[in-house]
C-alpha positions as a Markdown table, in Angstrom:
| # | Residue | x | y | z |
|---|---|---|---|---|
| 1 | Met | -58.7 | -69.6 | -72.8 |
| 2 | Thr | -61.2 | -71.1 | -70.5 |
| 3 | Thr | -61.8 | -70.8 | -66.9 |
| 4 | Asp | -61.4 | -74.0 | -65.1 |
| 5 | Ala | -61.5 | -73.4 | -61.5 |
| 6 | Val | -62.1 | -70.9 | -58.5 |
| 7 | Gly | -60.5 | -71.9 | -55.2 |
| 8 | Glu | -58.3 | -71.0 | -52.4 |
| 9 | Thr | -54.9 | -71.4 | -51.4 |
| 10 | Thr | -53.8 | -73.5 | -48.3 |
| 11 | Ala | -51.5 | -70.7 | -47.2 |
| 12 | Gly | -54.1 | -67.7 | -46.0 |
| 13 | Arg | -56.9 | -69.2 | -47.6 |
| 14 | Leu | -56.7 | -66.6 | -50.5 |
| 15 | Pro | -59.1 | -67.3 | -53.5 |
| 16 | His | -57.7 | -67.8 | -56.7 |
| 17 | Arg | -58.6 | -68.5 | -60.0 |
| 18 | Val | -57.3 | -70.8 | -62.8 |
| 19 | Arg | -57.1 | -71.0 | -66.7 |
| 20 | Glu | -55.7 | -73.2 | -69.1 |
| 21 | Trp | -54.6 | -71.8 | -72.5 |
| 22 | Arg | -53.5 | -73.9 | -75.4 |
| 23 | Pro | -50.9 | -71.8 | -77.9 |
| 24 | Arg | -51.0 | -72.6 | -81.3 |
| 25 | Arg | -47.4 | -72.3 | -81.9 |
| 26 | Pro | -44.5 | -73.7 | -79.7 |
| 27 | Leu | -43.7 | -71.7 | -76.6 |
| 28 | Asp | -40.6 | -71.2 | -74.6 |
| 29 | Leu | -42.3 | -69.8 | -71.4 |
| 30 | Leu | -39.4 | -68.8 | -69.6 |
| 31 | Gly | -37.4 | -67.5 | -72.8 |
| 32 | Thr | -40.5 | -65.3 | -73.6 |
| 33 | Leu | -41.0 | -63.8 | -70.2 |
| 34 | Ser | -37.3 | -63.4 | -69.2 |
| 35 | Pro | -37.2 | -59.8 | -70.5 |
| 36 | His | -39.5 | -58.8 | -67.6 |
| 37 | Met | -37.2 | -60.3 | -65.1 |
| 38 | Arg | -35.0 | -57.5 | -63.3 |
| 39 | Gly | -32.3 | -59.5 | -62.1 |
| 40 | Arg | -32.3 | -62.7 | -60.1 |
| 41 | His | -33.9 | -61.2 | -57.0 |
| 42 | Asp | -36.6 | -59.2 | -58.6 |
| 43 | Pro | -39.3 | -58.8 | -55.9 |
| 44 | Ala | -42.1 | -59.0 | -58.7 |
| 45 | Phe | -41.0 | -61.8 | -60.9 |
| 46 | Arg | -39.7 | -65.3 | -59.8 |
| 47 | Val | -38.9 | -68.6 | -61.5 |
| 48 | Glu | -39.3 | -72.0 | -59.6 |
| 49 | Arg | -37.3 | -75.2 | -60.1 |
| 50 | Asp | -39.8 | -76.7 | -61.9 |
| 51 | Gly | -40.0 | -74.1 | -64.3 |
| 52 | Ser | -43.2 | -72.2 | -63.3 |
| 53 | Val | -43.0 | -68.5 | -63.4 |
| 54 | Trp | -44.6 | -66.0 | -61.0 |
| 55 | Arg | -45.3 | -62.3 | -61.8 |
| 56 | Ala | -46.6 | -59.6 | -59.6 |
| 57 | Ser | -48.4 | -56.5 | -61.4 |
| 58 | His | -50.5 | -53.4 | -60.5 |
| 59 | Thr | -53.5 | -53.9 | -63.1 |
| 60 | Pro | -56.3 | -51.4 | -64.0 |
| 61 | Glu | -58.3 | -53.6 | -61.5 |
| 62 | Gly | -55.8 | -53.5 | -58.6 |
| 63 | Pro | -52.6 | -55.7 | -57.4 |
| 64 | Gly | -52.5 | -59.2 | -58.7 |
| 65 | Thr | -50.0 | -62.1 | -59.0 |
| 66 | Leu | -49.9 | -64.4 | -61.9 |
| 67 | Arg | -48.5 | -68.0 | -61.8 |
| 68 | Leu | -47.5 | -69.7 | -65.2 |
| 69 | Thr | -46.7 | -73.3 | -65.6 |
| 70 | His | -46.2 | -75.1 | -69.1 |
| 71 | Thr | -46.9 | -78.6 | -69.2 |
| 72 | Gly | -47.2 | -80.5 | -72.5 |
| 73 | Asp | -49.4 | -78.3 | -74.9 |
| 74 | Ala | -50.9 | -76.3 | -72.3 |
| 75 | Val | -50.2 | -73.3 | -70.0 |
| 76 | Gln | -51.8 | -73.3 | -66.7 |
| 77 | Ala | -52.3 | -69.8 | -65.3 |
| 78 | Thr | -53.2 | -69.3 | -61.8 |
| 79 | Ala | -54.0 | -65.7 | -60.5 |
| 80 | Trp | -54.6 | -63.9 | -57.0 |
| 81 | Gly | -55.8 | -60.5 | -56.0 |
| 82 | Pro | -58.5 | -57.7 | -57.6 |
| 83 | Gly | -56.4 | -57.8 | -60.6 |
| 84 | Ala | -56.5 | -61.4 | -61.2 |
| 85 | Glu | -59.0 | -61.7 | -63.9 |
| 86 | Trp | -57.2 | -58.8 | -65.8 |
| 87 | Leu | -54.0 | -61.0 | -65.6 |
| 88 | Leu | -55.7 | -64.0 | -67.0 |
| 89 | Asp | -57.3 | -62.3 | -69.7 |
| 90 | Gly | -53.7 | -61.0 | -70.6 |
| 91 | Val | -52.2 | -64.4 | -70.7 |
| 92 | Pro | -52.2 | -65.0 | -74.6 |
| 93 | Asp | -50.8 | -61.6 | -75.0 |
| 94 | Leu | -48.3 | -61.9 | -72.6 |
| 95 | Leu | -47.2 | -65.0 | -74.0 |
| 96 | Gly | -47.0 | -63.9 | -77.7 |
| 97 | Ala | -50.1 | -65.1 | -79.0 |
| 98 | Ala | -50.4 | -62.0 | -81.1 |
| 99 | Asp | -46.5 | -62.4 | -82.4 |
| 100 | Val | -46.3 | -63.3 | -85.7 |
| 101 | Pro | -42.7 | -64.1 | -86.7 |
| 102 | Asp | -43.7 | -65.9 | -90.3 |
| 103 | Gly | -42.3 | -62.8 | -92.1 |
| 104 | Leu | -38.8 | -63.2 | -90.9 |
| 105 | Val | -36.5 | -64.0 | -93.7 |
| 106 | Ala | -33.1 | -65.2 | -92.2 |
| 107 | Arg | -30.2 | -63.4 | -94.0 |
| 108 | His | -27.3 | -64.9 | -91.9 |
| 109 | Asp | -26.8 | -68.7 | -90.7 |
| 110 | Val | -26.9 | -67.7 | -87.0 |
| 111 | Val | -30.2 | -66.0 | -87.5 |
| 112 | Arg | -31.6 | -69.2 | -89.3 |
| 113 | Glu | -30.1 | -71.6 | -86.7 |
| 114 | Gln | -31.3 | -70.0 | -83.9 |
| 115 | Ala | -35.0 | -69.5 | -85.5 |
| 116 | Arg | -35.0 | -73.4 | -86.1 |
| 117 | Arg | -33.5 | -74.0 | -82.3 |
| 118 | Arg | -35.7 | -71.7 | -80.6 |
| 119 | Pro | -39.1 | -71.9 | -82.2 |
| 120 | Gly | -40.8 | -71.2 | -79.1 |
| 121 | Leu | -39.2 | -67.7 | -78.6 |
| 122 | Arg | -42.2 | -65.2 | -78.6 |
| 123 | Ile | -42.4 | -61.5 | -78.3 |
| 124 | Gly | -45.2 | -60.8 | -75.5 |
| 125 | Arg | -47.1 | -57.6 | -74.3 |
| 126 | Thr | -47.6 | -56.9 | -70.8 |
| 127 | Arg | -50.1 | -54.1 | -71.6 |
| 128 | Arg | -48.7 | -52.0 | -68.7 |
| 129 | Val | -46.6 | -49.2 | -70.0 |
| 130 | Phe | -45.7 | -47.3 | -66.9 |
| 131 | Glu | -44.6 | -50.4 | -65.2 |
| 132 | Ala | -42.1 | -51.2 | -67.9 |
| 133 | Leu | -41.1 | -47.4 | -68.1 |
| 134 | Val | -40.0 | -47.2 | -64.4 |
| 135 | Pro | -37.2 | -50.1 | -64.6 |
| 136 | Ala | -36.2 | -48.8 | -68.1 |
| 137 | Val | -35.2 | -45.5 | -66.9 |
| 138 | Met | -33.5 | -47.0 | -63.7 |
| 139 | Glu | -31.4 | -48.9 | -66.3 |
| 140 | Gln | -30.4 | -45.6 | -68.2 |
| 141 | Lys | -26.6 | -45.9 | -68.8 |
| 142 | Val | -25.6 | -47.6 | -65.8 |
| 143 | Leu | -24.8 | -51.5 | -65.2 |
| 144 | Ala | -27.8 | -53.5 | -64.9 |
| 145 | Glu | -27.1 | -54.5 | -61.1 |
| 146 | Glu | -27.2 | -51.0 | -60.1 |
| 147 | Ala | -30.7 | -50.6 | -61.5 |
| 148 | Trp | -31.8 | -54.0 | -60.1 |
| 149 | Arg | -30.7 | -52.9 | -56.9 |
| 150 | Ala | -32.7 | -49.7 | -56.8 |
| 151 | Trp | -35.9 | -51.6 | -58.2 |
| 152 | Gly | -35.7 | -54.0 | -55.6 |
| 153 | Tyr | -35.0 | -51.5 | -52.9 |
| 154 | Leu | -38.0 | -49.4 | -53.8 |
| 155 | Leu | -40.6 | -52.0 | -54.4 |
| 156 | Arg | -39.6 | -53.9 | -51.0 |
| 157 | Arg | -40.0 | -50.3 | -49.4 |
| 158 | Phe | -43.3 | -49.0 | -51.4 |
| 159 | Gly | -44.8 | -52.1 | -53.0 |
| 160 | Glu | -47.4 | -54.0 | -51.3 |
| 161 | Pro | -47.2 | -57.7 | -50.7 |
| 162 | Ala | -48.3 | -59.6 | -53.6 |
| 163 | Pro | -51.5 | -61.4 | -53.4 |
| 164 | Gly | -50.9 | -65.0 | -53.2 |
| 165 | Ala | -47.2 | -64.7 | -52.7 |
| 166 | Pro | -46.3 | -62.2 | -49.9 |
| 167 | His | -42.6 | -62.9 | -50.5 |
| 168 | Met | -43.1 | -60.9 | -53.6 |
| 169 | Arg | -44.0 | -57.4 | -54.1 |
| 170 | Val | -46.4 | -55.6 | -56.3 |
| 171 | Pro | -44.7 | -52.5 | -58.2 |
| 172 | Pro | -46.5 | -49.4 | -56.9 |
| 173 | Pro | -49.0 | -47.5 | -58.8 |
| 174 | Pro | -47.8 | -44.1 | -60.4 |
| 175 | Glu | -49.4 | -42.1 | -57.5 |
| 176 | Val | -47.1 | -43.9 | -55.1 |
| 177 | Trp | -44.1 | -43.1 | -57.1 |
| 178 | Ile | -44.9 | -39.6 | -57.0 |
| 179 | Arg | -44.9 | -39.6 | -53.3 |
| 180 | Ile | -41.7 | -41.5 | -52.7 |
| 181 | Pro | -39.2 | -39.0 | -50.5 |
| 182 | Ser | -36.0 | -37.8 | -52.1 |
| 183 | Trp | -34.1 | -39.3 | -49.5 |
| 184 | Glu | -35.7 | -42.8 | -50.3 |
| 185 | Trp | -34.5 | -42.4 | -54.1 |
| 186 | His | -30.9 | -41.7 | -52.9 |
| 187 | Arg | -31.0 | -44.8 | -50.6 |
| 188 | Ser | -32.0 | -46.9 | -53.4 |
| 189 | Gly | -29.0 | -45.6 | -55.1 |
| 190 | Leu | -30.6 | -43.8 | -57.8 |
| 191 | Glu | -29.6 | -40.4 | -58.6 |
| 192 | Ala | -31.8 | -37.4 | -58.9 |
| 193 | Val | -32.1 | -37.1 | -62.6 |
| 194 | Arg | -33.7 | -40.5 | -63.2 |
| 195 | Ala | -35.9 | -40.0 | -60.2 |
| 196 | Arg | -37.4 | -36.9 | -61.7 |
| 197 | Thr | -37.7 | -38.9 | -64.9 |
| 198 | Ile | -39.9 | -41.4 | -63.2 |
| 199 | Ile | -42.0 | -38.9 | -61.3 |
| 200 | Gly | -42.7 | -36.8 | -64.7 |
| 201 | Ala | -44.0 | -39.8 | -66.5 |
| 202 | Ala | -45.9 | -41.0 | -63.0 |
| 203 | Arg | -48.0 | -37.6 | -63.7 |
| 204 | Val | -49.1 | -38.6 | -67.1 |
| 205 | Ala | -49.1 | -42.3 | -66.7 |
| 206 | Gly | -52.7 | -42.7 | -67.6 |
| 207 | Arg | -52.2 | -40.9 | -70.9 |
| 208 | Leu | -49.3 | -43.2 | -71.5 |
| 209 | Glu | -51.3 | -46.4 | -71.1 |
| 210 | Gln | -53.4 | -45.1 | -73.9 |
| 211 | Asp | -50.6 | -44.2 | -76.3 |
| 212 | Ala | -47.4 | -45.8 | -75.9 |
| 213 | Gly | -45.9 | -44.8 | -79.4 |
| 214 | Glu | -42.3 | -43.8 | -79.7 |
| 215 | Ala | -43.0 | -40.3 | -80.5 |
| 216 | Arg | -45.5 | -40.1 | -77.5 |
| 217 | Leu | -42.7 | -41.6 | -75.1 |
| 218 | Arg | -39.9 | -39.6 | -76.4 |
| 219 | Ser | -41.8 | -36.6 | -75.9 |
| 220 | Leu | -41.4 | -37.0 | -71.9 |
| 221 | Pro | -38.4 | -35.4 | -70.4 |
| 222 | Gly | -35.6 | -38.0 | -69.7 |
| 223 | Ile | -37.1 | -40.5 | -72.5 |
| 224 | Gly | -34.8 | -41.1 | -75.3 |
| 225 | Ile | -34.5 | -43.5 | -78.2 |
| 226 | Trp | -33.1 | -46.2 | -75.9 |
| 227 | Thr | -35.7 | -46.1 | -73.1 |
| 228 | Ala | -38.6 | -45.9 | -75.7 |
| 229 | Ala | -37.4 | -49.1 | -77.3 |
| 230 | Glu | -37.0 | -51.0 | -74.0 |
| 231 | Ile | -40.7 | -49.7 | -73.1 |
| 232 | Arg | -42.3 | -50.9 | -76.2 |
| 233 | Gln | -40.3 | -54.2 | -76.5 |
| 234 | Arg | -42.3 | -55.2 | -73.2 |
| 235 | Ala | -45.1 | -53.3 | -72.9 |
| 236 | Val | -46.6 | -53.4 | -76.5 |
| 237 | Gly | -44.5 | -56.5 | -77.8 |
| 238 | Asp | -42.7 | -54.4 | -80.6 |
| 239 | Pro | -40.7 | -56.9 | -82.5 |
| 240 | Asp | -38.9 | -54.2 | -84.2 |
| 241 | Ala | -38.0 | -51.8 | -81.4 |
| 242 | Val | -33.9 | -51.4 | -81.4 |
| 243 | Ser | -32.5 | -50.1 | -78.4 |
| 244 | Val | -30.0 | -47.8 | -79.9 |
| 245 | Gly | -27.4 | -46.4 | -77.7 |
| 246 | Asp | -27.0 | -49.6 | -75.6 |
| 247 | Tyr | -23.5 | -50.1 | -74.3 |
| 248 | His | -23.1 | -53.8 | -75.4 |
| 249 | Leu | -25.7 | -54.4 | -78.1 |
| 250 | Pro | -23.8 | -53.4 | -81.1 |
| 251 | Gly | -21.0 | -55.1 | -80.1 |
| 252 | Leu | -23.2 | -58.4 | -79.5 |
| 253 | Val | -25.0 | -58.0 | -82.9 |
| 254 | Gly | -21.7 | -57.2 | -85.0 |
| 255 | Trp | -19.8 | -60.0 | -83.6 |
| 256 | Ala | -22.7 | -62.7 | -84.1 |
| 257 | Leu | -23.5 | -61.5 | -87.8 |
| 258 | Val | -20.0 | -60.6 | -89.0 |
| 259 | Gly | -17.3 | -61.7 | -86.5 |
| 260 | Arg | -16.6 | -58.2 | -85.6 |
| 261 | Lys | -17.9 | -55.5 | -83.3 |
| 262 | Val | -19.8 | -52.3 | -84.9 |
| 263 | Asp | -21.1 | -49.1 | -83.3 |
| 264 | Asp | -24.8 | -48.2 | -83.4 |
| 265 | Ala | -24.9 | -47.2 | -87.1 |
| 266 | Gly | -23.2 | -50.3 | -88.2 |
| 267 | Met | -25.5 | -52.5 | -86.0 |
| 268 | Leu | -28.6 | -50.4 | -87.8 |
| 269 | Glu | -27.1 | -51.2 | -91.0 |
| 270 | Leu | -26.7 | -55.2 | -90.4 |
| 271 | Leu | -30.4 | -55.2 | -89.1 |
| 272 | Glu | -31.9 | -53.2 | -91.9 |
| 273 | Pro | -32.8 | -56.3 | -93.9 |
| 274 | Tyr | -34.8 | -57.6 | -91.0 |
| 275 | Ala | -37.1 | -54.3 | -90.7 |
| 276 | Gly | -40.2 | -55.2 | -89.0 |
| 277 | His | -38.3 | -58.1 | -86.8 |
| 278 | Arg | -35.2 | -56.3 | -85.7 |
| 279 | Tyr | -36.0 | -56.9 | -81.9 |
| 280 | Arg | -37.0 | -60.5 | -82.9 |
| 281 | Val | -33.4 | -60.8 | -84.3 |
| 282 | Ile | -31.8 | -59.2 | -81.5 |
| 283 | Arg | -33.4 | -61.9 | -78.9 |
| 284 | Leu | -32.3 | -64.7 | -81.2 |
| 285 | Leu | -28.6 | -63.4 | -81.2 |
| 286 | Glu | -28.9 | -63.1 | -77.4 |
| 287 | Ser | -29.9 | -66.8 | -77.2 |
| 288 | Ser | -26.9 | -67.9 | -79.5 |
| 289 | Gly | -24.1 | -67.2 | -76.9 |
| 290 | Arg | -22.1 | -65.4 | -79.5 |
| 291 | Arg | -20.5 | -62.6 | -78.0 |
| 292 | Pro | -17.4 | -60.7 | -78.5 |
| 293 | Pro | -14.5 | -61.7 | -75.8 |
| 294 | Arg | -14.3 | -59.4 | -73.0 |
| 295 | Arg | -11.1 | -57.4 | -72.4 |
| 296 | Gly | -10.2 | -55.2 | -69.6 |
| 297 | Pro | -11.4 | -55.2 | -66.2 |
| 298 | Arg | -15.3 | -55.3 | -65.5 |
| 299 | Leu | -16.8 | -52.0 | -64.8 |
| 300 | Pro | -17.3 | -51.4 | -61.0 |
| 301 | Val | -20.7 | -51.1 | -59.7 |
| 302 | Arg | -21.3 | -47.4 | -58.4 |
| 303 | Asp | -23.0 | -46.8 | -55.4 |
| 304 | Tyr | -24.7 | -43.5 | -55.2 |
| 305 | Arg | -26.0 | -43.7 | -51.7 |
| 306 | Ser | -22.5 | -42.8 | -50.4 |
| 307 | Phe | -22.5 | -39.5 | -52.2 |
């Protein structure tokens, strides 16, 4: 990856840096980055009509904003803020340069077909463990809309404007999460137990960035197998991390592979032949659109703010 330019934006005259990266394999830019988007109104993630993707992050060097555009066989990366260099250095990792899908042997027609249709679906890594942990904890045992509401509220209240993209927000660093008052957690719609989990993790965030192993993550109060997998999928690009305990996932996997719903044990049995690539297979199945028919009314979105 080479540095192409250093310049300024027309809005606010903010300096930015530009690099170009040419992936060696096919790349589905949005498909690869979509797991990092927390709802359509995520303040830290945006997709433009031209297909470019914006992402804000609090890096070890400070806040930064990254814009990625895939044209032809090249990805142009533009970054702003103190964290710009760190973000640019991490573009290949973020877009799955280290991901090796070659060992995947399809045992089901749907897996074989999706691997053929989606050759650019990579598993990348953000290298930011705590930033993956916070929304994963928010999503524990609730509808995604509830978690995304809390994530958006707290980022708009406590995240600083993203460099080069003031309409976006940078996720706060751990020390800011620790200082969020209890009433703000309540206003976000997040109940106390998940707030305590995030605050507890924030106190040891530095150690988590050094060791994001499943055992280390699950040693934290409030972090179980599901949350640890969600973190590892995004932060370290683990192609085998399975979100055991997910409300919808066993049904999706069972329906796509054998035409019927299964439980967690059944899902793990079906995925066992794909050991080493189980999360990759799940991503491929999700992209297939094969889902069990919905029966019964949709669960209502709860609002803890009125409690």
